[in-house]
Phi, psi and omega in degrees: 000115182290151175297142350264025183300159179234160175284120187289150181262344191265012183243012181105178183296150179247139175260127181235125176267133181238113185281171182267187184297135175062022184234197177213172177295326176297317180292321183276326187231004187302326182298331178300328184264000182295133184299327182272005180270100183297315178296319178299322180299314179297321179294316178300319179296319178295319178297319180295320178297323183280317189247347184059233179268013184264045177243126185231151173243120180269108176271120182222156178281123184251351179255336185246356177227152180282158174302330179296314179296322178296316179294318179300315179298321179293315181300328177297341179261009183255134172292146177305134176079011182296140173271124181247137167242125187247143169232121184236156171235129174053237184299337174303333176296328176294320177298315178298317178299321178296324177296329179290344180298340178293345182251017179289159181281114182297333182290327181239034186294114177282356182254029174296150186312316181293329182278335181301318180298322180288314183293328185249029175290143180297131176277110184271007181252353185299312180303315180298318179297330180270000180081020179270155176291151177297153177291145171284177183302317181295320179295318179295319178294321179296315177301314182296322177295320180295317177296319179296320179295319178295320178296319178296316180296320178296319178298318178296318179299313181298319179294318181290323175298320178295325180284313186275333177052050174293153183240115178270108184264329179221144183211112178250125178247131177243130177064000000 
């Protein structure tokens, strides 16, 4: 979907493939599209009957961006009210799970602004538990900035999910 286009909501459910760490949709799901894959051909035909041209592959950075940033970028490409069917591999499942946050129960929401800071506070004991040396001041500041950026990104994601209201109706996770 070219910038600034969005995945339309008015043409039926959309199937979105979410790849894993250090991979791509071709790497995670490419065999499904291989011309010599007889089983893949039958599956592709079934997908085409169900989704038509509403099949997408979300290419996202998995080593240099957080799953939260990946989900936020995807939601920016969704028309309000779009029905999503997701197929994920490995870390792509984290992106999919984040998309599901749009359907959480507002009455018992654990992601209210005040609680996000508590839930996503940096764990300062992990290094010690692993036998690592404590972070120096620069390392600690870098860690704290990264956690703060993730909390900000999560707040943006939650706000955009509330605005766009995508609906995750089916979600298949592999590996």
